[in-house]
Backbone as ProteinMPNN parsed JSONL, in Angstrom:
{"seq_chain_A": "FYWEAHEAWESLWHAAGRKGPVATWLKALIKLAAAAVKLREGNAVGVARHSRRCLLLLDELQIAASPDQAWSGLAVGADGELHYCGVDLHRLRIIAKEVSAEAEGGLLSPDPTRLLKQWIRLAF", "coords_chain_A": {"N_chain_A": [[94.081, 164.891, 99.226], [96.89, 165.119, 99.113], [99.31, 164.122, 100.196], [98.963, 161.352, 99.889], [98.737, 161.208, 97.109], [101.279, 162.053, 96.373], [102.795, 159.894, 97.395], [101.785, 157.732, 95.854], [102.441, 158.563, 93.239], [105.185, 158.598, 93.497], [105.873, 155.893, 93.645], [105.203, 155.144, 91.035], [107.015, 156.733, 89.652], [109.449, 155.538, 90.357], [108.995, 153.058, 89.11], [108.993, 153.92, 86.494], [111.606, 154.248, 85.986], [112.93, 156.523, 86.796], [114.0, 158.359, 85.036], [113.706, 160.193, 81.957], [110.89, 161.374, 79.929], [108.364, 160.541, 81.068], [109.069, 159.958, 83.715], [110.031, 162.471, 84.482], [107.71, 163.992, 84.299], [106.125, 162.725, 86.274], [107.701, 163.284, 88.524], [107.465, 166.065, 88.631], [104.753, 166.281, 89.319], [104.875, 165.003, 91.796], [106.455, 166.826, 93.231], [104.796, 169.098, 93.201], [102.611, 168.152, 94.629], [103.88, 167.708, 97.072], [104.503, 170.343, 97.695], [101.917, 171.266, 98.129], [101.259, 169.841, 100.437], [103.044, 171.034, 102.231], [102.039, 173.598, 102.087], [99.555, 173.354, 103.337], [100.526, 172.874, 105.87], [101.571, 175.291, 106.489], [104.19, 175.873, 105.972], [106.305, 177.846, 104.63], [108.902, 177.834, 103.503], [109.22, 175.177, 102.647], [107.108, 175.016, 100.802], [107.923, 176.887, 98.849], [110.378, 175.754, 98.003], [109.618, 173.197, 96.956], [107.698, 173.919, 94.992], [109.207, 175.518, 93.259], [111.001, 173.595, 92.31], [109.214, 171.946, 90.978], [108.519, 173.659, 88.865], [110.969, 173.816, 87.504], [111.209, 171.161, 86.651], [108.991, 171.025, 84.945], [109.888, 172.787, 83.009], [112.016, 171.258, 81.992], [110.534, 169.17, 80.887], [109.109, 170.526, 78.922], [111.189, 171.307, 77.223], [112.055, 168.786, 76.402], [109.955, 168.152, 74.838], [110.204, 168.962, 72.205], [109.46, 169.659, 68.714], [110.548, 167.543, 67.126], [110.601, 165.466, 68.826], [108.59, 163.004, 69.592], [106.386, 161.607, 71.846], [104.443, 159.287, 73.684], [101.333, 160.33, 75.013], [101.671, 163.039, 74.853], [100.386, 166.075, 73.66], [99.048, 168.795, 71.737], [96.744, 171.007, 72.867], [93.386, 172.23, 72.092], [93.512, 174.802, 72.871], [96.01, 175.534, 72.183], [98.005, 175.033, 73.931], [100.515, 172.981, 75.467], [99.829, 169.672, 76.347], [100.045, 167.015, 78.621], [99.444, 163.697, 79.201], [96.758, 164.372, 79.273], [96.678, 166.666, 80.821], [96.93, 170.128, 81.102], [99.901, 171.688, 80.725], [100.559, 174.358, 81.031], [98.604, 175.334, 82.808], [99.281, 173.824, 85.062], [101.769, 174.893, 85.589], [100.986, 177.492, 86.283], [99.67, 177.026, 88.73], [101.836, 176.117, 90.296], [103.423, 178.439, 90.27], [101.704, 180.257, 91.553], [101.403, 179.176, 94.175], [104.025, 179.284, 94.986], [104.533, 182.057, 94.916], [102.744, 182.869, 96.877], [103.867, 181.664, 99.121], [106.398, 182.882, 99.202], [105.595, 185.444, 99.625], [104.895, 185.503, 102.243], [102.326, 184.835, 103.107], [101.182, 182.616, 104.237], [99.324, 180.42, 106.332], [98.855, 177.775, 108.644], [96.626, 175.305, 107.471], [94.954, 172.574, 107.539], [92.819, 171.669, 106.01], [92.86, 172.847, 103.609], [92.319, 173.266, 100.144], [93.596, 173.115, 96.903], [92.01, 174.698, 94.644], [92.441, 175.052, 91.943], [93.494, 172.655, 91.029], [91.387, 170.975, 90.539], [90.426, 171.777, 88.11], [92.318, 170.978, 86.26], [92.434, 168.758, 84.423], [91.706, 168.117, 81.072]], "CA_chain_A": [[94.928, 163.737, 99.429], [98.175, 165.471, 98.518], [100.341, 163.198, 100.655], [98.715, 160.059, 99.26], [99.08, 161.36, 95.691], [102.742, 162.07, 96.342], [103.267, 158.523, 97.609], [101.414, 156.904, 94.7], [103.246, 158.983, 92.086], [106.578, 158.221, 93.723], [105.995, 154.486, 93.229], [105.192, 155.131, 89.567], [108.275, 157.347, 89.237], [110.452, 154.473, 90.454], [108.686, 152.075, 88.067], [109.337, 154.533, 85.207], [113.052, 154.274, 85.855], [113.408, 157.792, 87.34], [114.57, 159.181, 83.965], [112.894, 160.277, 80.752], [109.726, 162.26, 80.015], [107.344, 160.065, 82.014], [109.605, 160.147, 85.064], [110.078, 163.917, 84.74], [106.317, 164.378, 84.522], [105.719, 162.232, 87.589], [108.452, 164.011, 89.545], [106.841, 167.393, 88.734], [103.527, 166.093, 90.094], [105.299, 164.702, 93.164], [106.915, 168.069, 93.861], [103.662, 169.987, 93.43], [101.843, 167.577, 95.74], [104.65, 167.986, 98.285], [104.291, 171.772, 97.978], [100.572, 171.403, 98.697], [101.34, 169.354, 101.823], [103.717, 172.09, 102.997], [101.112, 174.728, 102.116], [98.596, 173.066, 104.406], [101.231, 172.969, 107.146], [102.008, 176.667, 106.699], [105.644, 175.849, 105.855], [106.61, 178.642, 103.443], [110.172, 177.401, 102.905], [108.941, 173.93, 101.937], [106.258, 175.317, 99.64], [108.74, 177.551, 97.833], [111.368, 174.8, 97.494], [108.975, 172.167, 96.121], [107.042, 174.505, 93.815], [110.269, 175.921, 92.319], [111.496, 172.368, 91.68], [108.169, 171.554, 90.027], [108.658, 174.518, 87.688], [112.17, 173.382, 86.775], [110.886, 169.895, 85.99], [108.101, 171.342, 83.822], [110.763, 173.342, 81.972], [112.7, 170.109, 81.379], [109.55, 168.451, 80.08], [108.825, 171.381, 77.766], [112.351, 171.193, 76.332], [112.034, 167.429, 75.851], [108.799, 168.032, 73.941], [110.45, 169.677, 70.956], [108.681, 169.066, 67.615], [111.109, 166.307, 66.605], [110.508, 164.452, 69.879], [107.201, 162.59, 69.787], [106.242, 160.525, 72.813], [103.07, 158.974, 74.058], [100.699, 161.153, 76.036], [101.922, 164.447, 74.575], [99.491, 166.626, 72.645], [98.763, 170.224, 71.796], [95.309, 171.146, 73.051], [92.666, 173.193, 71.265], [93.931, 176.119, 73.343], [97.364, 175.763, 71.716], [98.943, 174.718, 75.005], [101.016, 171.615, 75.536], [99.156, 168.819, 77.318], [100.676, 165.716, 78.81], [98.501, 162.798, 79.887], [95.486, 165.067, 79.408], [96.778, 167.812, 81.728], [97.494, 171.337, 80.515], [101.128, 172.029, 81.435], [100.516, 175.782, 81.373], [97.811, 175.453, 84.046], [100.082, 173.26, 86.15], [102.786, 175.904, 85.859], [100.321, 178.596, 86.993], [99.457, 176.593, 90.115], [103.142, 176.124, 90.979], [103.834, 179.836, 90.447], [100.83, 180.891, 92.548], [101.726, 178.732, 95.536], [105.364, 179.797, 95.28], [104.393, 183.485, 95.22], [102.068, 182.967, 98.17], [104.847, 181.296, 100.153], [107.436, 183.901, 99.257], [104.973, 186.673, 100.112], [104.621, 185.373, 103.671], [100.876, 184.847, 103.302], [100.722, 181.28, 104.628], [98.988, 180.025, 107.695], [98.498, 176.351, 108.58], [95.221, 174.988, 107.232], [94.969, 171.178, 107.089], [91.7, 171.355, 105.123], [92.986, 173.677, 102.415], [92.261, 172.592, 98.851], [93.997, 173.943, 95.774], [90.865, 174.581, 93.734], [92.909, 174.98, 90.549], [93.773, 171.261, 90.664], [90.154, 170.356, 90.053], [90.23, 172.179, 86.708], [93.498, 170.658, 85.468], [92.258, 167.785, 83.338], [90.925, 168.449, 79.88]], "C_chain_A": [[96.31, 163.964, 98.802], [99.28, 164.498, 98.932], [100.193, 161.843, 99.955], [99.069, 160.1, 97.767], [100.599, 161.33, 95.522], [103.305, 160.658, 96.458], [102.979, 157.628, 96.4], [102.272, 157.259, 93.484], [104.711, 158.607, 92.26], [106.814, 156.762, 93.334], [106.03, 154.373, 91.711], [106.489, 155.708, 89.003], [109.4, 156.308, 89.276], [110.239, 153.441, 89.345], [109.042, 152.599, 86.676], [110.839, 154.662, 85.013], [113.71, 155.569, 86.286], [114.097, 158.688, 86.316], [113.64, 159.148, 82.759], [111.655, 161.118, 80.987], [108.67, 161.82, 81.029], [107.81, 160.289, 83.441], [109.664, 161.63, 85.429], [108.685, 164.446, 85.06], [105.858, 163.968, 85.917], [106.434, 162.987, 88.708], [107.89, 165.43, 89.715], [105.554, 167.314, 89.555], [103.845, 165.817, 91.563], [105.674, 165.985, 93.886], [105.757, 169.031, 94.118], [102.778, 169.466, 94.562], [102.557, 167.826, 97.064], [104.51, 169.457, 98.681], [102.924, 171.995, 98.617], [100.523, 170.905, 100.139], [101.95, 170.44, 102.694], [102.84, 173.331, 103.111], [100.089, 174.55, 103.23], [99.228, 173.188, 105.786], [101.623, 174.404, 107.487], [103.517, 176.811, 106.619], [106.056, 176.541, 104.557], [107.885, 178.195, 102.746], [109.956, 176.126, 102.09], [108.097, 174.145, 100.695], [107.105, 175.897, 98.517], [109.72, 176.562, 97.194], [110.724, 173.795, 96.536], [108.323, 172.767, 94.874], [108.074, 174.984, 92.796], [110.827, 174.693, 91.597], [110.49, 171.844, 90.654], [108.302, 172.363, 88.74], [109.877, 174.13, 86.856], [111.913, 172.083, 86.016], [109.939, 170.11, 84.808], [108.885, 171.97, 82.676], [111.493, 172.221, 81.236], [111.76, 169.35, 80.445], [109.238, 169.226, 78.805], [109.965, 171.277, 76.744], [112.367, 169.828, 75.657], [110.921, 167.254, 74.824], [108.985, 168.833, 72.665], [109.736, 168.954, 69.812], [109.234, 167.747, 67.079], [111.099, 165.173, 67.629], [109.035, 164.105, 70.096], [107.173, 161.452, 70.8], [104.814, 160.442, 73.269], [102.565, 159.879, 75.168], [100.841, 162.632, 75.801], [101.002, 164.93, 73.461], [99.413, 168.138, 72.807], [97.249, 170.341, 71.839], [94.701, 172.159, 72.106], [93.047, 174.626, 71.64], [95.348, 176.467, 72.9], [98.428, 175.452, 72.747], [99.338, 173.247, 74.957], [100.296, 170.868, 76.658], [99.935, 167.519, 77.416], [99.759, 164.879, 79.683], [97.187, 163.508, 80.178], [95.516, 166.301, 80.292], [97.501, 168.959, 81.025], [98.721, 171.758, 81.328], [101.175, 173.502, 81.832], [99.73, 176.001, 82.674], [98.587, 174.925, 85.255], [101.163, 174.256, 86.568], [102.188, 177.083, 86.641], [100.112, 178.237, 88.458], [100.775, 176.656, 90.885], [103.611, 177.556, 91.235], [103.005, 180.526, 91.526], [101.18, 180.463, 93.966], [103.112, 179.21, 95.939], [105.291, 181.269, 95.675], [103.732, 183.691, 96.574], [103.045, 182.681, 99.311], [105.895, 182.391, 100.323], [106.901, 185.234, 99.758], [104.619, 186.626, 101.589], [103.145, 185.337, 104.017], [100.32, 183.519, 103.81], [100.331, 181.206, 106.09], [98.554, 178.566, 107.613], [96.995, 176.161, 108.394], [95.143, 173.573, 106.673], [93.822, 170.812, 106.16], [91.797, 172.119, 103.808], [93.035, 172.826, 101.148], [92.73, 173.567, 97.779], [92.937, 173.77, 94.687], [91.286, 174.476, 92.27], [93.152, 173.55, 90.104], [92.553, 170.596, 90.055], [89.952, 170.627, 88.569], [91.385, 171.785, 85.795], [93.206, 169.774, 84.259], [91.31, 168.307, 82.273], [90.371, 169.804, 80.027]], "O_chain_A": [[96.824, 163.12, 98.067], [100.095, 164.097, 98.101], [101.174, 161.264, 99.488], [99.629, 159.145, 97.229], [101.125, 160.661, 94.633], [104.194, 160.277, 95.698], [103.839, 156.856, 95.978], [102.767, 156.375, 92.786], [105.403, 158.328, 91.28], [107.849, 156.436, 92.754], [106.806, 153.59, 91.164], [107.0, 155.225, 87.992], [110.201, 156.212, 88.346], [111.2, 153.001, 88.713], [109.358, 151.816, 85.78], [111.29, 155.14, 83.972], [114.926, 155.712, 86.16], [114.717, 159.682, 86.692], [112.885, 158.195, 82.567], [111.39, 161.532, 82.116], [108.141, 162.649, 81.77], [107.043, 160.755, 84.283], [109.376, 161.999, 86.567], [108.507, 165.247, 85.977], [105.275, 164.768, 86.649], [105.825, 163.293, 89.734], [107.846, 165.94, 90.834], [105.294, 168.179, 90.391], [103.174, 166.326, 92.461], [105.258, 166.207, 95.023], [105.737, 169.71, 95.145], [102.26, 170.247, 95.36], [101.912, 168.121, 98.069], [104.409, 169.777, 99.865], [102.782, 172.809, 99.53], [99.823, 171.481, 100.971], [101.435, 170.737, 103.773], [102.891, 174.038, 104.118], [99.796, 175.487, 103.972], [98.562, 173.557, 106.754], [101.966, 174.703, 108.631], [104.072, 177.776, 107.146], [106.145, 175.902, 103.509], [107.941, 178.178, 101.517], [110.455, 176.011, 100.97], [108.341, 173.531, 99.657], [107.018, 175.455, 97.372], [109.87, 176.542, 95.972], [111.227, 173.57, 95.436], [108.395, 172.169, 93.8], [107.844, 174.872, 91.592], [111.096, 174.751, 90.397], [110.874, 171.358, 89.59], [108.208, 171.808, 87.645], [109.81, 174.12, 85.627], [112.347, 171.926, 84.875], [110.074, 169.445, 83.78], [108.588, 171.722, 81.507], [111.58, 172.23, 80.008], [112.15, 168.942, 79.351], [109.119, 168.638, 77.73], [109.72, 171.173, 75.543], [112.663, 169.728, 74.466], [110.945, 166.312, 74.032], [108.011, 169.332, 72.103], [109.438, 167.765, 69.925], [108.461, 166.907, 66.618], [111.533, 164.059, 67.337], [108.314, 164.871, 70.736], [107.861, 160.446, 70.627], [104.073, 161.425, 73.236], [103.273, 160.158, 76.135], [100.192, 163.422, 76.485], [100.859, 164.263, 72.436], [99.68, 168.68, 73.88], [96.553, 169.837, 70.957], [95.418, 172.868, 71.4], [92.92, 175.545, 70.83], [95.843, 177.555, 73.196], [99.62, 175.59, 72.474], [98.592, 172.395, 74.473], [100.171, 171.372, 77.775], [100.422, 166.993, 76.415], [99.351, 165.301, 80.765], [96.57, 163.271, 81.217], [94.478, 166.929, 80.498], [98.559, 168.765, 80.426], [98.592, 172.14, 82.491], [101.765, 173.853, 82.853], [100.155, 176.77, 83.536], [98.549, 175.515, 86.334], [101.433, 174.433, 87.756], [102.822, 177.606, 87.557], [100.355, 179.064, 89.337], [100.824, 177.186, 91.995], [104.14, 177.85, 92.306], [103.541, 181.293, 92.326], [101.247, 181.3, 94.865], [103.348, 179.51, 97.11], [105.913, 181.684, 96.653], [104.116, 184.584, 97.33], [103.045, 183.369, 100.332], [106.234, 182.776, 101.442], [107.661, 186.061, 100.26], [104.1, 187.601, 102.134], [102.751, 185.761, 105.103], [99.104, 183.323, 103.812], [100.931, 181.844, 106.955], [97.95, 178.158, 106.622], [96.193, 176.789, 109.084], [95.253, 173.383, 105.462], [93.847, 169.733, 105.567], [90.89, 172.036, 102.979], [93.71, 171.797, 101.099], [92.301, 174.72, 97.756], [92.972, 172.813, 93.913], [90.578, 173.884, 91.455], [93.029, 173.251, 88.916], [92.671, 169.755, 89.164], [89.375, 169.807, 87.855], [91.423, 172.227, 84.647], [93.708, 170.047, 83.169], [90.252, 168.865, 82.567], [89.676, 170.288, 79.134]]}, "name": "protein", "num_of_chains": 1, "seq": "FYWEAHEAWESLWHAAGRKGPVATWLKALIKLAAAAVKLREGNAVGVARHSRRCLLLLDELQIAASPDQAWSGLAVGADGELHYCGVDLHRLRIIAKEVSAEAEGGLLSPDPTRLLKQWIRLAF"}
């Protein structure tokens, strides 16, 4: 349900004021969901564009999470990785990099039933 997730997160992004850590987090999720929609369509340009934007937003979030910046939902997991709202940001970054590399490598073919299995393992 990548399209539906994108739509739901976009409403939350607007409600979050479209700025700040929560909005940046939601926008990163929106972009990754959009990349997954394009992946299912076999649209390599769209996958690459959205996944690269997701990575930039995750970079922004990482910078905003400096030690002197404490905000709700941010934690360092037992694995030493930064987690936001229970999701490992490193794993999210890996997913974005993998789909981007796949798109840039010309390995896409349309598959409307395709599931990004890594998403299932994101939480906790």
